[in-house]
C-alpha positions, 0 to 999 in steps of 0.5 A: 307613760302616755301609752299606759295612761291611754290604755288605762283610760280605754280599759276604764271606758270598757269597764264602764260600758260593761257596767252600763250593760249590766244596769240596762239588764237590771232595769229590764228586770225592774220593768218586767216586775212592773209589768207583772204587777200591772198584770196582777192589777188587771187580774184583780180588775177582771175578777172584782171590778175596775175603776168606778165612775158614777153618772146619774141618776137621770130620768129616761123615757123611750119614745117613738114618733110616727109621721104620716106623709101623703103621697097622692091618695096614700099616706106613708107612715115612718117611725122614729125612735128617740129618747128623752132625758131629764137631769137632776136639779139638785144632786148630792153624793155622801160616800164613804170608802173602806180600803181593802188590800187584795193580793195576787202572788207577791203583788198588792192591789188597792181596792175599796168598798164604797157606801154611797147615799145619793139624793136627787131632786127633779123639778117639773117632772109632770110637765116633762111627761106632758110635753110629747102629747102637746107636741103631737099633730094630726100627721104626727103621733108621739108615744112614750113608754114609762119613765125610768130612773137610770144610774150608770156605772163604768163597771157594774160588776162592782155592785154589791147592793142597791135600793131606790126610793121615790117619795118614800116608796121603794122601787124594784131595781134591775140591771142595765140602763136605757141609755144608748152609750152609758148602758151599764148600771142599774135602773127602776121603773116609775109608776104614774102615781109615784110622780107628783102632780106638782113640785119636785120628784125626790129620789134616794139611792143607797148603793154599795159598790166595790172598785179598784184604785180610782173613784169618780163622780160626774156632776150632772145636777144643776147644783152638784155636791159630792162628799167623800171620805175614806180610811186612806191617807194618800189620796190624789185628787184629779179630774176636772175639778179639785175639792173645795175643802179637804182634810188629809190625815194619817187615818184617812181623808175627807173631801167635798165638792160643790159644783154649778152647771155654769162651771161644767159642761157635764150636763150637755155632754151627757145629753149628747152621749159623749165619752168620759174624759178618762180611760176606763176598764180595758175592752170598753169603748164607751169610755175614752181618753181626752185625746180620743174624745177630742174628735167627737166633741166635749167629753164628760167632766168628772171629779176623780180620786185616786187611791195611790200608793206613794211607796210603790216599791216598783216605781221607786226601784225604777227611779233608783236604777236611773241613778245607777250610772251616776253612782258608778261614775262618782265611785270611779271618780272617788277611787281615781282620787285615791290613786292620784292623791295617795300615789296608788295603782288600781287595776281596771278589773278592780274598778269593774268589781267595785262597779258590779257591787254597786249595780247589785244594790239595785237588783237586791233592792227590787227583790227584797222590796217584794217581801219587805217594806221598801225602807227596810229593803233599802236599808238592807241592800245599802248596808250589805253593799257598803260593808262589801265595798268598805272591806274590798276598798280597805285592801285595794287602797292599802289600809283600813284607814283609807277604806273607811272614808271610802265606805262612808262616801258610798253610804252618803251616796245611798243616803242621798239616793233615798232622800231623792226617792222620797222627794218628788217636787224637790228631787231636781234641786237636791240632786243638782246641789249634790252634784255641784257639791261633789264637783266642788269637793273633787276640785278642792282635793285636787287643787294642788295636783301637778298632773304632768308631774304626777304622770311622770312620777306615777310612770316610774312608781312600782305597783304597791302590793295589795294589803301593804300599809304605806 
C-alpha cells in the first residue's frame, strides 16, 4: 500500500512538473506577444511622434564676450560665446487632447492630437536687453544677437501647426531652438520695435501637436497654470505634481494645475540645462530618467498625464498566467477530494489531462483577446474549459452528479480570477481570503476522514470502471 501511494505521489509530482513546463511555455508566448505590441508602439512612434513634453516658451539671446588681456605692448583678445535666457513670470497652458487610435497589425496604440493655447508674460524685458551693454568695460566687449522666442518639445515631428503672436503681432516661426540641450522645437525672432519699452511682454502661442500615450508640461513660470482636458476616461496623473483639481468621467476628464516656482526647481534646472526627470523617445540622450540625471544634478520636474489602457489584453493575460499553477494545484486537490471521499481511483494521466485543459485556457485567452474584447474573450475561453472539464469529470468520477459540482467549482475559480484581474489595489486581500476559504472547505470536508483506515481500504478496493454509477 505504501509503495502504491508513494508511486502515485511521485507520478502526480511528475504530472505537475510537466504542467508547470507547459505554463512556462504559455507565459513565454504571452511575453512574446507583449514584445510584439511594444514593437508596434515603437513603429507608431517612429512614423508619427512619441511621448510629448512641452518646455517654454522662453526668451533666448546668444551673446559673445570679447576680452582683451595686455601682454607687454600687445593685447591678446579672447572670445567667449554664452547664452542668456529669460523665463516667463506668468505661464498658462489651455490644452485639449483628442484621442486617436492607431493600429499596427493586431495591436492598437493610443495616440492623441492636442490643441494648446499658451500664454506667457515676461516682465522687464527692456532692462534684460540693456544689461550686457551696462556690464561691458574698456577691456571687455559684449555683443548680443536678436532676442528669440523658443518653445522646446521632446519630439518636434508631432507639430502640425504653430503660430506665435507678440503684442498682437504675428511672428515668423522656424524649426529648432537656440538652446544648447533642448534644441528640438520651434522658435521665432523678435524685432526691437516689438519689445515694449516698459511693462511686460505678452506672448501667445497656438500649437497643434500629436503624440503617443503620454503628455507632459514643464512649469517654467514664476506662476504656472496648466488646464488639460481630453476625451479619454482613464488618465493616470504622475510626474512631480498631481493636479489641484480633476474631474474624470465616462466621456473624458478635466484637470488643472496651479504651481509656484517656490514649490518647483524646474526654472533653475532649465537654466542649468538639466535633463528631464523621465525617459523619452529612444535614441535621444537629452532626456534621461531620474537615475541617469541624479549624477548630473537636479532634473526637470514636470506634470504628466498618461493615457493608459486599463484593459490592455496582454498585461491582463500576463497577470492571469501567474495564477496558472494555483489553478492546477487547486484542481488536483479537488479531484483528490473526490478520490478520498467517494473511494474512487483516478489515474495520474487523467490528472494530467485535466491540468492540460486548465493550461489551455490561458493560451485561448491571449489568442482570443487579440481579436475580441477582453471580457468576451475571457468568457469564451472560460466557458469552453468549464464545459470540457465538466464533461470529462463526469466520466472519470463516475457520474454526472459528481461532474457538475466539479464543473461549478472550476467556473468559480475562473470567476474569482476575473475579479482579481479587475482589481489592482485589492487583489492581494481578495486572493488571500479566497485561498483561506478553499483551505477551510478542504479541512471541513475531510474532518472525519481516517487516513490510515482509508489507505488500508483503498489498497484492497478494486478500480471502478469508468462511466459506471456507484
